[in-house]
N, C-alpha and C positions, 0 to 999 in steps of 0.2 A: 717487509714482506715482498717476495719476488712477484713480479707481474706475470700473468698467465701467458702472455703472447710476446714477451720481450724479444725484440729483434726479428720478429716474424713479418712477412709481407702478405697482405690479404687483399683480395678483390671482393667488393660488395656491389652487386648490381641493384639498380633502383635505390641508390644510397643517398640521393639528394634530399629526401624527406621521409617522414613516417618511420616505420620499423627499420627500414634500411639505414636511415641516418642514425637512429639509435644504436644499431649494431656497429656502424662505423665509429661512432663516438666511444662506445665501450671498448672496441678493439684498440683505438688509439690510447685510451686510458690504461689499457693492459700492456702497452709497449709496442704495439704493431704500427707499421706504416701501411696506410690503407689507400687503395685505388678506388675512388668514388666514381663508379661507372653509372651513367644515367643518360637517358634520351635528352633531357634538358641540361645542356652543357653549362648554361649560365647558373642554374641552381646548383649544379655540382661544384662549380667554382666558388660559389658563396659558401657552400658547406665546407670545402677545403680550407677556405680562409679562416674558418672558426677554429681550426686545429693549429697546434704549434707548427712553425714553419717546416715544410718538408715532410710532414707526417700524413698529409692528405693530398692525394694526386687526382685531380679531376680528369675524367676521360669521357668523351661522348661515345655512347654505345647503344645501338639498337639490338636488343637481345634476340630479335627474330631474324637477324642477318648473320648468316654463318661467317661471312668475311669479317664483320664487325667483332664478333665474339672471339674468333681466332686471333684477330689483330690485337684485341684487348689482352689476351693471355700472352701472346708473343711480345707485345710492347711492355708488359709488366716485367718479363724476364730481361728484356733489353735495357730497361731503365733502372730496375731495382735488383736484378740479379737472381731472383728466385720467385716462386709462388708457393706459399705454405698453406694458405687458406683461401677457398673459393666459396662465397655465399651467393647462391642463386635466389635472389629476393624479388626482382622486378616483377611488377604485376599491375593489372588494370581490372576494372569491372565494367560490364555492359549488361546490367540486370534487366530481365523481363521474363514474364512467364513463357513457357515453351511455345505456346500458340502465337505469341506476339514477337518472339525473338527472331531476328533475321539470321540467315545462314552466315552473313558477313560478320555479325557480332559474335556468333558462336565460334567461328574460325579465328577471329582476332584474339579472343580471350584464350583459346587453346594455343594459339601461336605464341603469345607473350609468355604465358605461364608454363605450358608443357614443353613446347618446342624450345623456348628460351632456356628453360632449365636443362633440357637434354643437350643443347649446344654448349652451355656452360660446363656441364658435367663432362661432356666429351672432350672439349678443349683442355680444361684443367686436368682431367684425368690422364690425358696423353702426356702432358708436360710433367705431372707429378710422378707418373709411371717411370719416366726417364730419370728423375732424381731420387726415385725409390722412397718417397715420403710425401705427405700432404693430407689435408682434410678438406672435404667438401660438405657443405651444409645447405640443404635445399629447404626452402620455406614453402610448406604446404599450408593447410588450413583445416580446422575442425570440420568445415563444410565438405572436405574430401572424405570424411569418415561417415557423416550422417546425411549429407545432402541438404541444401537450403532451398526453400521455396523461391522461385524466381531466379535461380542461379544454376540451371542445368549446365551451362558452359563452364562457369567457375568451379562448381562442385566436381564436374568430370575432370577438369584439368588438375585440380588439387588432389583428387584421388589417384590420377595417373602419376603424379610426382612421387607418391608413396611407392607404387610398384616399381617405377624407374629407379628410385633410390635403392631399393633392396636388390634389384638386378645388377645395378652398377657396383654396389658394395661387394657382391659376390665376384664380379669380374676383376675388381681392382685390389682386393684384399691381399693377394699374394705379392703385390708390388709395394706394400707398405702404405697404401692409400685407403683412408677411411671415408665412408659416405653415409651421412645420417640426415634425418629430416626433423623439422619442427612443425607442429600443427598448432598455431595460435587460435585462441577463441575470440571473444569480444575484447578487442584491444582499443584503447582510447586514442584514435587518430582523427585527422581532419575528415577522412572518408567515413568513418563510423559515426562521428558526431554530426554528420549531415543527415543521418537517418531521421525520419519522423519520430517524435517522442514516444508514440504508442509502440512503434517497432522496438525502440531501445528498451522500453519498460518490459515488453514481452520477453526479450532476451535475458534481461536481468533476473526474471523469475526462474530461469533455468540454471542459474549459477549458484552452487552451494556457498561459495565465498561471498556472495551478495555484492559484488563490485566488478567493474570492468578492469582488465589488466592494463598496464602501462607499457609503452614500447620498450622501456628500459628493462622490463622483466623478460621480454622475449630476447633482448640483446644479451642478458646475463646467461641464458641457456645456450645461445649461439657461441658465446665465449667459452663456456664449458665444453661444448662439443668440438670446438676448434683447438682446444688445449690438450696437454698431456693428461689432464685429470680424467679424460674419457678415452684413454689409450687402448682399452680393450672393448670398445663399443664401435660397431659398424652395422649398417642396415637397420638401425633403430629409428623409431618415430616417437618423439617426445611431445606430449600434449601440454600446452601452456594455456589453460582454460579456466582456472579457478574451480575445477571439478565438474565443469559442464559436460554432460553426456558421458559420464563415467559408465 
């Protein structure tokens, strides 16, 4: 059976752990060479070492830095000759109720998620426009649809990613570039498993499938959106939530 991304070059930000690492792992399994872009260069190098030789390329990147992001895209072309898939996944949380949240923490989350995704989409979009092909996948969150208590920063950023994805999709479609988004729900990662048990249990009651998702299940959808299987899809937002908030 042909692999979905055979011979493709992909960049995944925040790919040293969690959902980003799962996406990178699935992409490699589907035949892609993946640039593992992360603020933690050591973790990115360890992730790359887990892949077959040459299939994972670790790169330090601060997604809030315009020069870093454009250097990431340019360096990918210089080293690997093309950029077929860009996944804007890097993210952080700084949770607090609005009354207790500092402006610094609001701006930091907005910068990493929303500005970082905009920079990645802008840089990859410009390069893909020149080659007249490519796919961009932006990782939003179900909290961008419904809003989460204690996450005015994160929810605002993730909602913004949806609007940005649709606008960018309209701008880039005529150049053969597709832009789509994924909204994961409760996914079992180190970050979510650190939640208090009562918070975890409360979220579980909202999920019709009665279980948390796995990073690999988000990665499978990212592979679909990055492949020719979704060739007539752009500006779409796919929820990977087990039916939560239908």
